C-alpha positions as CSV (number, residue, x, y, z in Angstrom):
1,M,-26.0,-4.1,3.7
2,C,-22.6,-4.4,2.2
3,L,-19.9,-6.4,4.0
4,A,-16.3,-6.1,2.9
5,I,-13.2,-7.6,4.4
6,P,-9.6,-6.3,4.3
7,A,-7.1,-8.3,2.3
8,Q,-3.5,-7.8,1.3
9,I,-2.6,-8.3,-2.3
10,T,0.2,-10.9,-2.6
11,E,0.4,-11.3,-6.4
12,K,-0.9,-9.5,-9.4
13,K,-2.2,-11.8,-12.2
14,P,-3.2,-11.2,-15.8
15,D,-6.6,-9.9,-16.8
16,G,-7.2,-7.7,-13.8
17,L,-6.9,-10.5,-11.2
18,A,-4.9,-10.7,-8.0
19,E,-4.2,-13.2,-5.3
20,V,-4.9,-11.9,-1.8
21,D,-4.4,-13.0,1.8
22,I,-7.5,-12.8,4.0
23,L,-6.6,-13.8,7.5
24,G,-4.3,-16.5,6.2
25,V,-6.6,-17.7,3.5
26,K,-5.5,-17.2,-0.2
27,R,-8.2,-16.1,-2.7
28,T,-8.2,-14.8,-6.3
29,I,-10.1,-11.6,-6.7
30,A,-10.9,-9.1,-9.5
31,T,-9.2,-5.7,-9.3
32,D,-11.3,-4.0,-12.0
33,L,-12.6,-1.5,-9.5
34,T,-9.2,-0.7,-8.0
35,P,-6.8,-0.9,-11.0
36,A,-4.1,1.1,-9.1
37,A,-3.9,-1.5,-6.3
38,D,-0.5,-3.3,-6.3
39,V,1.3,-6.0,-4.4
40,G,1.5,-5.2,-0.7
41,D,-1.6,-2.9,-0.8
42,F,-4.6,-3.6,1.4
43,V,-8.0,-3.6,-0.3
44,L,-11.6,-4.1,0.8
45,V,-13.0,-7.2,-0.8
46,H,-16.7,-7.7,-1.5
47,A,-18.2,-10.5,-3.6
48,G,-14.8,-11.3,-5.2
49,F,-13.9,-7.7,-6.1
50,S,-11.6,-5.3,-4.5
51,I,-13.7,-2.2,-4.0
52,E,-11.4,0.2,-2.3
53,I,-7.7,0.6,-1.4
54,V,-7.3,1.2,2.4
55,S,-4.4,2.0,4.6
56,E,-2.6,-0.8,6.5
57,E,-3.7,0.8,9.8
58,E,-7.4,0.8,8.8
59,A,-7.1,-2.8,7.5
60,Q,-5.5,-4.0,10.8
61,Q,-8.1,-2.3,12.9
62,T,-10.8,-4.1,11.1
63,L,-9.0,-7.5,11.1
64,D,-8.4,-7.1,14.9
65,L,-12.1,-6.6,15.4
66,I,-12.8,-9.7,13.4
67,R,-10.3,-11.7,15.5
68,E,-12.1,-10.5,18.6
69,F,-15.4,-12.1,17.4
70,P,-14.3,-15.2,15.5
71,E,-17.9,-16.6,15.3
72,L,-18.8,-13.7,13.0
73,A,-16.2,-14.7,10.5
74,D,-16.4,-18.4,11.1
75,L,-12.9,-18.5,12.4
76,K,-11.9,-21.6,14.4
77,T,-8.9,-19.8,16.1
78,A,-7.9,-16.2,16.5
């Protein structure tokens, strides 16, 4: 089973890296699989890699579901 979570790219970095925001948490990920992704885009992140660019609507729907079940994402508050 593959689990990916939506994240918004906040900064492009050298060497195919980017900083993303995942529910308020900043992470550095590799964008090798989504080289067209740019600042402001939403991507699905799995194992430290962006694997697909998704629409903001799709990303928000998934994030809303995660917020409904914080225990699944180990969130303390929604």
